[in-house]
Structure formats: C-alpha cells, structure tokens
C-alpha positions as CSV (number, residue, x, y, z in Angstrom):
1,E,-14.5,-18.6,-12.0
2,R,-16.6,-18.6,-8.9
3,Q,-20.3,-19.4,-9.5
4,D,-21.8,-19.0,-6.0
5,P,-23.0,-15.4,-5.4
6,A,-23.6,-16.1,-1.7
7,H,-19.9,-15.5,-0.8
8,F,-19.3,-12.2,0.8
9,S,-16.2,-10.2,-0.3
10,L,-14.5,-7.2,1.3
11,V,-12.0,-5.0,-0.6
12,N,-10.0,-2.7,1.7
13,S,-8.8,0.1,-0.6
14,A,-8.8,3.3,1.4
15,G,-5.5,5.0,1.5
16,I,-4.1,8.6,1.9
17,A,-0.6,10.0,1.8
18,Y,-1.6,13.1,3.7
19,A,1.4,13.6,5.9
20,G,4.7,13.9,4.1
21,G,8.1,15.5,4.3
22,P,11.0,15.0,6.6
23,W,10.2,13.1,9.9
24,E,11.7,16.1,11.7
25,T,8.9,18.3,10.5
26,I,5.8,16.0,10.3
27,D,2.8,17.1,12.3
28,P,1.9,14.3,14.8
29,N,-1.8,14.9,14.2
30,A,-1.3,14.4,10.4
31,L,0.6,11.1,11.2
32,R,-2.3,9.9,13.3
33,R,-4.8,10.8,10.5
34,V,-2.8,8.6,8.0
35,F,-2.9,5.7,10.4
36,E,-6.6,6.2,11.2
37,V,-7.5,5.9,7.5
38,N,-4.8,3.5,6.2
39,F,-4.7,1.1,9.1
40,F,-7.0,1.4,12.1
41,G,-10.1,2.0,10.1
42,L,-9.3,-0.9,7.8
43,V,-8.6,-3.2,10.8
44,Q,-11.8,-2.3,12.5
45,L,-13.9,-2.8,9.3
46,T,-12.4,-6.2,8.7
47,R,-13.0,-7.3,12.3
48,L,-16.6,-6.2,12.0
49,M,-17.1,-8.2,8.8
50,L,-15.4,-11.4,10.0
51,P,-18.6,-13.2,11.2
52,V,-20.2,-12.9,7.8
53,L,-17.0,-13.6,6.0
54,R,-16.6,-16.8,8.0
55,R,-20.2,-17.8,7.6
56,T,-20.1,-17.4,3.8
57,R,-16.5,-18.5,3.3
58,G,-15.8,-15.1,1.9
59,R,-12.8,-13.2,0.6
60,V,-10.8,-10.2,1.7
61,V,-8.6,-8.2,-0.7
62,M,-6.1,-5.8,1.0
63,I,-4.8,-3.0,-1.3
64,S,-1.2,-2.5,0.0
65,S,1.6,-0.9,-1.9
66,V,5.2,-1.4,-2.8
67,A,5.7,1.1,0.0
68,G,4.8,-1.7,2.3
69,S,8.0,-3.4,1.4
70,V,10.4,-0.6,0.5
71,A,10.4,2.5,2.6
72,T,10.8,5.8,0.7
73,P,12.2,9.0,2.1
74,F,9.6,11.8,2.8
75,L,6.7,9.3,2.6
76,G,7.4,7.9,6.0
77,P,3.9,7.9,7.5
78,Y,2.4,6.3,4.3
79,C,5.1,3.7,4.3
80,C,4.7,2.9,8.0
81,S,0.9,2.5,7.5
82,K,1.5,0.1,4.6
83,F,4.1,-1.9,6.5
84,A,1.5,-2.3,9.3
85,L,-1.2,-3.3,6.8
86,E,1.2,-6.0,5.4
87,A,1.7,-7.4,8.9
88,F,-2.0,-7.3,9.6
89,A,-2.9,-9.2,6.4
90,A,-0.3,-11.9,7.0
91,S,-1.3,-12.4,10.6
92,L,-5.0,-12.5,9.8
93,R,-4.4,-14.9,6.9
94,R,-2.6,-17.3,9.2
95,E,-5.3,-17.0,11.9
96,L,-8.0,-17.8,9.4
97,R,-6.2,-20.6,7.7
98,G,-8.6,-23.5,7.3
99,S,-11.7,-21.4,7.9
100,G,-12.6,-21.0,4.3
101,V,-11.9,-17.2,4.4
102,S,-9.2,-16.1,1.9
103,I,-6.9,-13.1,2.3
104,T,-5.2,-11.7,-0.8
105,T,-2.8,-8.8,-0.6
106,V,-2.4,-6.7,-3.7
107,Q,0.8,-4.7,-3.9
108,P,0.8,-2.2,-6.7
109,G,3.6,0.1,-7.6
110,S,2.9,3.7,-8.5
111,V,-0.8,4.2,-9.5
112,A,-1.9,7.3,-11.5
113,T,-4.5,8.7,-9.0
114,P,-5.2,12.2,-7.5
115,M,-3.6,10.9,-4.3
116,W,-0.3,12.4,-5.4
117,D,-1.8,15.8,-6.1
118,K,-3.3,15.8,-2.6
119,F,0.1,14.8,-1.2
120,R,1.8,17.7,-2.8
121,E,-0.9,20.1,-1.5
122,S,-0.5,18.7,2.1
123,V,3.3,19.3,2.3
124,A,4.3,22.4,4.1
125,A,5.6,25.2,1.9
126,G,8.8,25.5,3.9
127,V,11.2,22.6,4.4
128,H,14.2,22.4,6.7
129,P,17.3,23.5,4.7
130,A,19.0,20.3,5.6
131,Y,16.6,18.4,3.3
132,S,15.9,21.0,0.7
133,D,17.8,19.5,-2.3
134,K,16.8,15.9,-1.8
135,F,13.2,16.9,-1.0
136,S,13.0,19.0,-4.2
137,R,14.1,16.0,-6.2
138,F,11.5,13.9,-4.4
139,L,8.7,16.3,-5.3
140,Q,9.8,16.1,-8.9
141,W,9.7,12.3,-8.7
142,I,6.2,12.5,-7.2
143,A,5.1,14.9,-10.0
144,T,5.7,12.3,-12.6
145,A,3.7,9.6,-10.7
146,K,0.5,10.3,-12.6
147,T,2.3,9.9,-16.0
148,R,4.4,6.9,-15.2
149,G,2.0,5.2,-12.8
150,M,-0.2,2.3,-13.8
151,P,-3.9,3.1,-14.5
152,P,-6.4,2.4,-11.7
153,S,-8.3,0.1,-14.0
154,L,-5.4,-2.3,-14.0
155,V,-5.5,-2.6,-10.3
156,A,-9.3,-3.0,-10.4
157,S,-8.8,-5.9,-12.9
158,V,-6.4,-7.6,-10.5
159,V,-8.8,-7.2,-7.6
160,K,-11.6,-8.7,-9.7
161,R,-9.3,-11.7,-10.5
162,A,-8.6,-12.2,-6.8
163,L,-12.4,-12.2,-6.1
164,I,-13.4,-14.7,-8.8
165,A,-10.5,-17.0,-9.0
166,R,-11.2,-20.6,-7.9
167,H,-8.0,-20.6,-5.9
168,P,-7.3,-17.0,-4.8
169,P,-3.6,-16.2,-4.4
170,E,-2.2,-14.9,-1.1
171,R,-0.4,-12.1,-2.8
172,I,-0.4,-10.3,-6.2
173,E,2.6,-8.0,-6.8
174,M,2.3,-5.4,-9.5
175,A,5.5,-3.4,-9.0
176,R,7.7,-2.8,-11.9
177,G,9.8,-5.9,-12.4
178,G,7.1,-8.0,-10.7
179,R,7.6,-10.5,-7.9
180,L,11.2,-11.3,-8.8
181,G,12.3,-7.6,-9.0
182,L,10.8,-6.8,-5.6
183,R,12.2,-9.9,-4.0
184,L,15.7,-9.1,-5.3
185,Q,15.4,-5.6,-4.1
186,T,14.4,-6.5,-0.5
187,L,17.2,-9.1,-0.3
188,L,19.8,-6.4,-0.8
189,S,21.7,-5.1,2.2
190,D,20.3,-2.0,3.9
191,S,23.2,0.1,2.5
192,L,22.5,-1.1,-1.1
193,Q,18.8,-0.5,-0.7
194,D,19.6,3.1,0.5
195,R,21.7,3.6,-2.6
196,F,19.0,2.2,-4.8
197,V,16.4,4.6,-3.4
198,D,18.9,7.5,-3.7
199,D,19.5,6.7,-7.4
200,A,15.8,6.5,-8.0
201,L,15.4,10.1,-6.8
202,R,18.2,11.6,-9.0
C-alpha cells in the first residue's frame, strides 16, 4: 500500500443517463446535458487539477462503464459520453506517461444505483410506434438493473485499490465475465454484437 499521504488523487465519478430513448426522438438539449456532466465537466476538472497532480505524482481514477465499450440501444447519449471518456482517459494516460501521474479507468457493468430510476423518469411517455416493442423490453431490462447490478460498495472498494496500490493498473474491468468476456465480445463482428445485444433484451 501507499504510505505517502502527500499524493493528490482525483476520482471522476459523476455520471447521468438523463437522455434516453430512440435517437429519432432525443431532445438535443438533453443530449448536451449528458455530455456536460459525463464528459466536458470531467475533462475541465481534470485539466484544472493537473498541476497539483503532476507536482505530487498523484493519481486519477476515471469511472467509465461497460457502455464505453459496447453501445446499447436507447442509451445512446450515455454510451457516447462513456466512449468519449474512454478516449480521453487513454489519450491523457499516454500524454502523462513518465510524469509520475497514473490514470486508472474503472469499467463496471450494471451498478445498483438510483441512476436507473432517474433514467426511467426522464424518458418521454410516448415512444415512436416503430420502436415500441423493443423499447418496452429495454425498459423491463432497465427495471431489473437495481436487483442484478453490483452494489456501489464493490465499485468503491475497487477505486480504493486503485488509489493505494503500489503499482496502479491502467484499467480495472468489472463487467460480468471480466476482462476476457468483454474482450471476446468486442472482438465479435458488428453483426454478431448486434445479435448479442438483441438477445440480451429478450
């Protein structure tokens, strides 16, 4: 474990899934709000903290999501913001290589938090008929997120490990099936990934 308390650490954990539903019906202002919280605010805070992070050889933990690697229908804005976070974390990590500042990306699967209740509340009551059946199944899938999702305390323990480990990892994957499962899934062809997501929503 780390013994020096002078190191500065930053945990970027803000995240909302406010805008949801078919891309055809998403409010552009809601899309901008998701990016302001999930991406632009995170980038700006990290940039402001870089001088002290560099001076203290500090650590940054980025809370991403499996949605940053596998895009889900009707969660488009959230997925896009997490894909952007993944690119930011990788780019920043490579820029800071050799500086003493570490960047760890934590990629959980579904976590049992109130975020999913808020997502359901934010979705418009009416959905275009072209999507109604699939969207209804998607809402049922979301409704079970709190029961099948991992507890927030588990994510917190992983973050703690990234902050105190002598050699912090670049990435910690917490999705079901772990690193291998996610790697195998993203190596599938696009058509097979589409089928995999469809099957998950049945």
